[in-house]
C-alpha positions in Angstrom: -114.8 -146.9 95.9 -116.7 -149.8 94.7 -117.3 -150.4 91.1 -120.1 -152.4 90.2 -120.3 -154.9 93.2 -121.8 -158.0 92.8 -121.9 -160.3 95.8 -121.8 -159.2 99.7 -121.4 -161.7 102.3 -121.1 -161.7 106.2 -118.8 -164.2 108.4 -119.6 -165.1 112.0 -118.0 -162.1 113.5 -119.9 -159.3 111.6 -117.1 -158.8 108.6 -118.6 -157.8 105.7 -117.1 -159.3 101.9 -117.8 -157.3 98.9 -117.1 -158.7 95.4 -116.0 -155.4 93.3 -116.4 -157.0 90.0 -115.2 -154.1 87.6 -112.2 -153.3 90.1 -111.1 -157.0 89.9 -110.9 -157.7 93.7 -113.0 -159.0 97.3 -112.6 -156.4 100.0 -113.5 -156.7 103.9 -115.2 -154.4 105.7 -114.3 -155.2 109.4 -117.6 -155.0 111.6 -118.5 -151.3 112.4 -116.1 -149.8 109.7 -116.8 -147.9 106.5 -113.4 -148.7 105.2 -112.5 -151.8 103.4 -109.4 -153.7 102.9 -108.5 -155.5 99.4 -107.9 -159.5 100.5 -107.7 -160.6 97.0 -107.0 -159.1 94.0 -105.9 -155.9 93.0 -107.9 -152.9 92.2 -108.1 -152.0 88.5 -105.6 -154.7 87.2 -106.9 -158.1 85.9 -105.4 -161.1 85.4 -104.8 -164.7 85.3 -101.9 -165.0 88.0 -102.2 -166.0 91.5 -102.3 -162.7 92.7 -105.1 -161.5 90.2 -108.7 -161.7 89.9 -110.6 -161.3 86.5 -114.3 -159.7 86.9 -115.3 -161.6 90.2 -118.8 -162.5 90.6 -119.3 -164.3 93.6 -118.1 -165.1 96.9 -118.7 -167.8 100.2 -117.4 -167.1 103.5 -117.7 -169.7 106.0 -118.6 -168.5 109.6 -114.6 -169.1 110.3 -113.8 -166.5 107.4 -112.6 -169.4 105.0 -113.2 -168.4 101.7 
């Protein structure tokens, strides 16, 4: 489940990216799917290591899926 989603972006392939702020992650929802996959951060675990996010709020996704 999403907890306090802040931003939504779409790439050129129709994938939806959601900044899930309070879960400290970014999820990608493939086009036509209602199941998200965590692509950055980790659910419920905030931090400042390379694999963690702390309350992310914005995202930019280019048409070729570069964030």
